[in-house]
PAGUTI-90663 format. One line per 10 residues: their letters; for each residue x negated, y negated, z negated of N, C-alpha, C. Coordinates in steps of 0.001 Angstrom, whole numbers, plus 524288, in hexadecimal, padded with zeros to 5 digits. Layout:
// PAGUTI-90663
A	X/Y/Z/X/Y/Z/X/Y/Z; ...
END
This chain:
// PAGUTI-90663
MKFTLTEPTQ	5E5FE/806B0/FA55C/5E321/8020C/FA6C9/5DD50/80337/FA6AA; 5DABB/801C1/FAAE2/5D51D/8027F/FAB09/5D291/7FD1B/FAB4F; 5CECE/7FC48/FA7D2/5CBFC/7F760/FA7A1/5C64E/7F859/FA924; 5C4A8/7F5FC/FAD5E/5BF2E/7F645/FAEEF/5BC5B/7F1E3/FAC12; 5B86A/7F34E/FA91A/5B58E/7EF7C/FA5FB/5B1FF/7EC33/FA974; 5B10C/7E754/FA7CF/5ADDF/7E3C6/FAAEA/5A85A/7E5C8/FABA5; 5A67A/7E8BE/FA7D3/5A16D/7EB5D/FA846/5A168/7EFF9/FA489; 59E13/7F3E2/FA57B/59DE0/7F857/FA1F0/59D02/7F685/F9C4E; 59FF0/7F8DF/F98BE/59FE1/7F72E/F934B/59F59/7FBE4/F8FB9; 59BD8/7FB82/F8BEA/59B1E/7FF9E/F87FF/59F4D/7FF05/F83C2
LNGKEYTEIV	5A270/802FB/F8315/5A66C/80318/F7EFD/5A5BA/80818/F7BE1; 5A473/80782/F76F6/5A3C0/80BF8/F7382/59FD5/80FE9/F75BD; 59B9C/80DE3/F77FA/5977D/81146/F79F3/59866/81399/F7F4C; 59CAB/8122E/F81D7/59DD9/81439/F8705/59E6E/80FA8/F8ACA; 59C63/8104B/F8F80/59CDB/80C29/F9365/5A1FB/80CA4/F965F; 5A4C4/80847/F96A7/5A9BD/80815/F9973/5A955/80446/F9E03; 5AB9B/805C2/FA267/5AC32/8022C/FA6CF/5B1F5/800D9/FA791; 5B540/803FC/FA515/5BAE2/8030D/FA542/5BD65/80555/FA061; 5C1FA/80358/F9F37/5C518/80568/F9ADC/5CA82/80693/F9D0B; 5CC4A/80B4E/F9C17/5D17B/80CE2/F9DE3/5D51B/80D14/F992E
CDIEKLKAKD	5D915/809CF/F994F/5DD0A/8099C/F952B/5E210/80BF2/F9759; 5E39F/81055/F9546/5E86D/812EB/F9707/5ED1A/810E1/F93E0; 5EDE7/80BD9/F940F/5F219/80973/F9101/5F767/80B9A/F92A5; 5F7DF/80CD4/F979C/5FCD7/80EDA/F999C/5FE65/813F7/F96F8; 5FA89/816B4/F94B8/5FB9C/81BBF/F923F/5FCDE/81B45/F8C6D; 5FC62/8168B/F8A40/5FDBF/815D6/F84BC/603A0/81638/F840B; 6052D/81838/F7F9B/60AC0/81896/F7E41/60BEF/8149A/F7A07; 610E3/813D6/F7909/6128F/81020/F74FB/6100B/81177/F6FC0; 60FBE/8167C/F6E7C/60D68/81810/F697D/607AD/81676/F6935; 604F2/816A4/F6DAB/5FF78/8150C/F6DC7/5FEFA/80F3A/F6C83
LKEILAAFRQ	60251/80C10/F6EF8/6022A/80672/F6DF9/60396/80534/F6853; 60741/80823/F6624/608B9/80753/F60A6/6042D/808A2/F5D0B; 60166/80CD3/F5E37/5FCD7/80E50/F5B0C/5F884/80A3F/F5B76; 5F795/8084D/F602E/5F395/80447/F60F2/5F522/7FF54/F5E03; 5FA14/7FDD8/F5E5A/5FBED/7F926/F5BA5/5FB76/7F9C7/F55BA; 5FCCA/7FE52/F53A8/5FC47/7FF47/F4E06/5F692/7FEE5/F4C51; 5F314/80118/F4F6C/5ED78/800CB/F4E2E/5EB8F/7FB29/F4E7D; 5ED69/7F84C/F525B/5EBFC/7F2CB/F52F8/5EDC9/7EF9F/F4E3F; 5F2A5/7F05A/F4CB7/5F4C4/7ED73/F4838/5F1E0/7EEDB/F4333; 5F06D/7F3C4/F42A3/5ED80/7F573/F3E0A/5E816/7F2EE/F3DF3
LYRGEVIAVP	5E595/7F2E3/F4273/5E055/7F0B9/F42E8/5E03B/7EAD4/F41E3; 5E44B/7E827/F439C/5E47A/7E276/F4319/5E8BD/7E0A8/F3F5D; 5E9F1/7E3E8/F3B88/5EDFA/7E270/F37B6/5EC54/7DD69/F34FA; 5F021/7DA4D/F33BC/5EF08/7D544/F3151/5EEC9/7D0DD/F3545; 5EDDE/7D226/F3A2D/5EDE5/7CE29/F3E4B/5F362/7CDCF/F408C; 5F509/7C91F/F41CE/5FA14/7C85C/F445E/5F932/7C8E2/F4A38; 5FB66/7CD00/F4C69/5FAF4/7CE04/F5209/6007C/7CEB7/F5412; 602A8/7CA78/F5616/60823/7CA76/F57B7/60920/7CDF5/F5C72; 6058E/7CDF0/F6032/6064F/7D0E5/F6507/60154/7D40A/F6632; 6011C/7D8EA/F6462/5FC6D/7DC1B/F654B/5FAEF/7DC8F/F6B0F
NMDDRYLIMV	5FED8/7DC9F/F6E8E/5FDAE/7DD25/F741F/5FA8D/7D895/F764E; 5F9F8/7D479/F7340/5F6E2/7CFF4/F74EE/5F194/7CFC5/F7236; 5F088/7D376/F6ECA/5EBAE/7D38E/F6BCB/5E7BC/7D727/F6E78; 5E33B/7D4FD/F6FE3/5DF4F/7D811/F72B3/5DD96/7DCE7/F6FB0; 5DD78/7DC91/F6A82/5DBC2/7E113/F6763/5DF95/7E59F/F6808; 5E4AB/7E478/F6825/5E899/7E881/F68FF/5E822/7EAB1/F6E85; 5E77C/7E73F/F7250/5E722/7E8EF/F77C1/5E269/7EC7B/F789B; 5DE1F/7EB4F/F75F8/5D97F/7EEA2/F7656/5DA8A/7F3E7/F73BF; 5DD7B/7F3EE/F6F86/5DED1/7F8ED/F6D0C/5E21E/7FC45/F70BC; 5E5B4/7F9D9/F739B/5E8E1/7FCAF/F7773/5E565/7FEAE/F7BDA
AAASARMNPA	5E20A/7FB47/F7DE1/5DE81/7FCDF/F821C/5DAFE/80159/F8056; 5D8D7/800DE/F7BAD/5D550/804E5/F79AA/5D824/80A1C/F7905; 5DCD3/809F4/F76E1/5DFD1/80ED1/F7630/5E0ED/8115A/F7B78; 5E24E/80E26/F7F4D/5E39C/8105F/F846F/5DEC5/81234/F8767; 5DA35/81039/F85EF/5D54F/811EB/F8866/5D276/815FB/F851E; 5D4C1/81757/F80AA/5D260/81B01/F7CF6/5CCF2/81929/F7B4E; 5CCD1/81433/F79B6/5C7EB/811CB/F77FA/5C8C5/80F37/F72B6; 5C486/80DA5/F704A/5C4B7/80ACE/F6B60/5C576/804FD/F6C95; 5C941/80261/F6A1A/5CA03/7FCCA/F6B25/5C510/7F98A/F6A4C; 5C1C9/7FB0B/F66A3/5BCFF/7F81E/F658D/5B94E/7F823/F6A3D
DFDELWAQDY	5B995/7FC28/F6D82/5B63E/7FC5C/F7223/5B74B/7F7C2/F75CC; 5BC1E/7F5DE/F75D7/5BD96/7F1AB/F7967/5BAFB/7EC7C/F77ED; 5B8EA/7EC1F/F732B/5B628/7E763/F7184/5B132/7E685/F74AC; 5AF2D/7EA9B/F7714/5AA56/7EA36/F7A10/5AB3B/7E8D5/F7FCC; 5B023/7E849/F8158/5B14E/7E6E3/F86C9/5AFD6/7E13A/F87DE; 5AE91/7E02B/F8CB5/5ADD3/7DACB/F8E58/5B318/7D806/F8DF8; 5B306/7D2F8/F8CF3/5B7D2/7CFF7/F8C26/5BBA6/7D099/F90B1; 5B9B1/7D070/F956F/5BD0C/7D0E9/F9A01/5BFFB/7D61C/F9A09; 5BD4D/7DA50/F9899/5BFCC/7DF7B/F9875/5C3BE/7DFC7/F9403; 5C24A/7DDB0/F8F7C/5C5BF/7DDAA/F8AE9/5CAD5/7DACD/F8C2D
VAITTNVRNF	5CA5B/7D63C/F8E90/5CEF6/7D31C/F8FEB/5D242/7D5E9/F9406; 5CFC5/7D84B/F97D5/5D2B3/7DB23/F9BDD/5D5D5/7DF98/F997B; 5D374/7E273/F95EA/5D62B/7E6DA/F937B/5DAA8/7E4F3/F9017; 5D9AF/7E128/F8CB0/5DDE4/7DF58/F893A/5E251/7DCE0/F8C5C; 5E112/7D9F9/F9066/5E525/7D783/F939B/5E87A/7DB91/F9653; 5E5FF/7DF88/F9889/5E8F8/7E396/F9B4C/5EC3F/7E6E8/F9798; 5EA33/7E819/F9302/5ED44/7EB0E/F8F2D/5F1F2/7E7C9/F8D6A; 5F113/7E2C5/F8C50/5F55F/7DF3E/F8AC9/5F986/7DF19/F8F11; 5F7DC/7DE6B/F93E6/5FB98/7DE38/F983D/5FEA7/7E349/F98B9; 5FBFE/7E7A8/F97FB/5FEAB/7ECB5/F9841/602D5/7ED19/F93FB
LLEKV	60178/7EB9D/F8F3D/60525/7EC1A/F8ADC/609BB/7E85F/F8B5C; 608F3/7E3F2/F8DE1/60D1A/7E003/F8E55/60FC1/7E00F/F93AD; 60E35/7E39A/F9708/61019/7E3BF/F9C64/61609/7E416/F9CD2; 61880/7E712/F99A6/61E21/7E810/F9A1E/6216D/7E489/F969B; 61EE6/7E0BE/F941E/621AE/7DD4C/F9088/6249A/7D937/F9384
END
């Protein structure tokens, strides 16, 4: 998945005009590792469906783009929503 950003954005000192998330290349073990890290990071919170939580979706996007999830905090809202929505749709596509 390639996301063209609404405008050039500085993320971790580098300017991005697009973000490429190779979600299609993730394996089940990758998703399990991301989910374990997510649960560890947000332990104590009740999160019934991680696939609906934007923080989890950003962790998946970041892993597939080989980026730090914290970098996504600097995205414009429109780009953030586009990425989380598309990652959610990808993960739930075959359900």
